[in-house]
C-alpha positions, 0 to 999 in steps of 0.5 A: 550506460543508460538503459530505458528498460531499467528505468521503466522497471523501476517506475513500475515498482514504485507504482506497485508500491504505491498501490500496495500502500493504498490497499492497506489504508482503511477507508471504512470498508473491511478488506482482508488486505488490512490484516496483511501486515499483522504478525502473530506469534505462532508456535514459536515463529512470527507469522502473518495472520493470513498464514494461520487463518482464513479471512473473509468479508462478512459485510462491508464493515466486518471481517471474519478471521477463522484460525485453522487451530482454534488455540490461536484465537487469543494470540490473533486477537492480541496481535490485531489489538496491538497493530493499532488497526481501528477494529472493534473485535468480537470473539466466539468459539470459532474465531474473531469478528473484526468490525470497522467503525464508521469514519468521522469527518476528522478521521477522513481528513487524517486518512486523506493526509496519509494518502497525500504523504504516500503520494509525495513519497512515491514522487520522491522515489520517482525523482530519485530514479530519474536523477540516477538515470540522468546521471547515467545519461550524462556519464555515458558517451552520447552525442548531444542529440542522443542525450536529448533523445534519452532525456526526452524519453525519460521525461515522458515516462516520468510525466506518465508515471506522475499522471498515474500517481495523480489518478491513484491519489484522486481515486483513493481520496474520493473513496475515503470522502464518499464513505 
């Protein structure tokens, strides 16, 4: 049975996923979200940095990581270095200062390529959801008019979602190229 609301929910999840992916892509500006995926060994368990330290923005290109337990400074530093994030790290007795390097033209092109890859991945996910919904419409006991109505409604949502994707990629690409 076809349910348009389930399809809308699925497309909203894809939009949220793309937004989250884009927030983790560095554009040369320091953002605490960049460290969200960095995991630290803390007292025998794996923890995200945000669970064991406060992360603040000191200036547009510098983050300050202040662990609540100062003995965690070294493990946090090692985790950031192992993450592959483009930070230059400075350590003092209170925490870690992570500075973003200035982006080169080559780095910007690489980041734009990654942005477009994420955009395409979101479009593929949307197509997959559309195919599932179309199969539900085709398998349902609908008249030809009902099938056409459902298909048109589905296509309008797909078109609107793709327009949102395009706007998101244009905004993110513009952010990268103007840094």
